[in-house]
C-alpha positions in Angstrom: 14.6 8.5 -19.8 12.5 11.6 -19.1 9.7 9.4 -19.3 11.2 7.4 -16.3 12.0 10.5 -14.5 7.8 11.7 -14.6 7.0 8.6 -13.5 9.3 8.2 -10.3 8.4 12.4 -9.9 4.7 11.2 -10.1 4.6 8.6 -7.9 6.6 10.2 -4.9 4.2 13.2 -5.2 1.0 11.1 -5.8 1.4 8.0 -3.7 0.7 8.3 -0.1 -0.6 6.1 3.1 -3.0 6.8 5.6 -5.0 4.9 8.3 -8.1 3.8 7.1 -9.7 4.7 10.8 -8.9 8.6 9.7 -11.7 10.7 7.8 -11.6 10.2 4.3 -10.7 13.6 2.6 -11.2 14.9 -1.1 -7.4 14.9 -1.4 -7.0 11.3 -0.7 -7.9 10.7 -4.4 -8.0 7.2 -5.4 -8.4 5.3 -2.2 -7.2 1.6 -2.1 -7.5 -0.5 0.8 -4.4 -2.8 1.3 -5.4 -4.9 4.2 -6.0 -8.7 3.7 -8.9 -8.5 6.4 -11.9 -6.1 6.7 -10.9 -3.1 9.5 -12.9 -3.5 12.5 -15.8 -1.5 13.4 -16.0 0.3 9.8 -18.6 0.0 7.4 -18.0 0.3 3.4 -19.6 3.5 3.5 -17.3 4.8 6.3 -14.3 3.6 4.4 -15.1 5.1 1.1 -12.4 3.0 -0.7 -12.1 2.6 -4.5 -10.6 -0.2 -4.9 -9.6 -3.3 -2.1 -6.2 -5.0 -2.8 -6.2 -7.8 -0.4 -3.8 -9.8 -2.8 -1.3 -7.2 -2.2 -1.1 -7.7 1.8 1.5 -9.9 3.4 0.5 -13.5 3.8 -1.8 -14.4 6.9 1.4 -16.3 8.1 4.1 -13.3 7.8 1.3 -11.3 9.0 1.0 -13.5 12.3 4.7 -13.5 12.7 5.3 -10.2 12.6 2.2 -9.4 15.1 3.0 -5.5 14.8 6.1 -6.2 17.0 8.5 -3.4 16.1 11.7 -5.2 16.8 10.8 -7.8 13.9 9.7 -5.1 11.3 13.3 -5.4 9.6 12.9 -8.9 8.8 9.3 -8.6 8.1 10.4 -5.8 5.6 12.7 -7.9 4.0 10.1 -11.1 3.6 7.3 -8.9 2.4 9.5 -7.3 -0.1 10.1 -10.8 -1.4 6.7 -11.9 -1.1 5.6 -8.6 -3.2 8.4 -9.4 -5.7 7.3 -13.1 -6.3 3.5 -12.6 -6.2 1.6 -13.7 -9.0 -0.1 -10.4 -10.7 1.6 -8.0 -8.1 3.3 -6.5 -11.4 0.1 -5.9 -13.0 -1.2 -4.7 -9.9 1.5 -2.2 -9.0 1.4 -0.9 -12.8 -2.4 -0.3 -12.5 -2.1 1.7 -9.1 1.0 3.7 -10.8 -1.2 4.5 -13.5 -4.0 5.9 -11.1 -1.0 7.8 -9.8 -0.4 9.5 -13.0 -4.1 10.5 -13.1 -3.9 11.8 -9.3 -3.1 11.1 -6.0 -3.5 7.4 -4.7 -3.9 6.7 -1.1 -3.1 3.1 0.5 -5.1 2.8 3.4 -4.2 0.4 6.7 -5.6 -0.4 9.8 -2.4 -0.9 12.1 -2.1 1.6 14.8 1.5 1.7 14.4 2.1 4.7 11.4 5.7 3.5 11.0 6.2 -0.3 11.4 3.2 -1.5 9.1 2.9 -3.3 5.7 1.7 -0.3 4.0 5.1 1.5 4.5 6.7 -1.3 3.0 4.0 -1.4 0.1 4.5 2.2 -0.8 8.1 1.4 -0.8 7.8 -1.1 -3.1 5.4 0.7 -5.2 7.7 3.5 -5.5 10.4 0.9 -6.7 8.3 -0.2 -9.6 7.8 3.3 -10.5 11.5 3.5 -11.2 11.7 0.0 -13.0 
């Protein structure tokens, strides 16, 4: 039981999301790009990422349907969580990120302009839920 509590506490403190266009910082720790598409106008050197996990991003059809429309976010969230639960290899990817979070901070990088209605918010929620399992 204590191990479970430690994992959840670790995830709470060590998982964060950040816009990929924001300046990289040492406090970001392990930086993971979670967009399916490469961010426009940025070089690999500028992004300074450790891992690109495009497999954890929404499917192209769901992403296009959502189109960053806030009114669609609740349904998008529901569908995306289902995709994360059902996606082949996602449990292993979550375990990898949570192991990284046990070592230090993990920053999920996303390109969307809206800091509230984007897939990284949902992915962070899903990872925190995985930490509790």
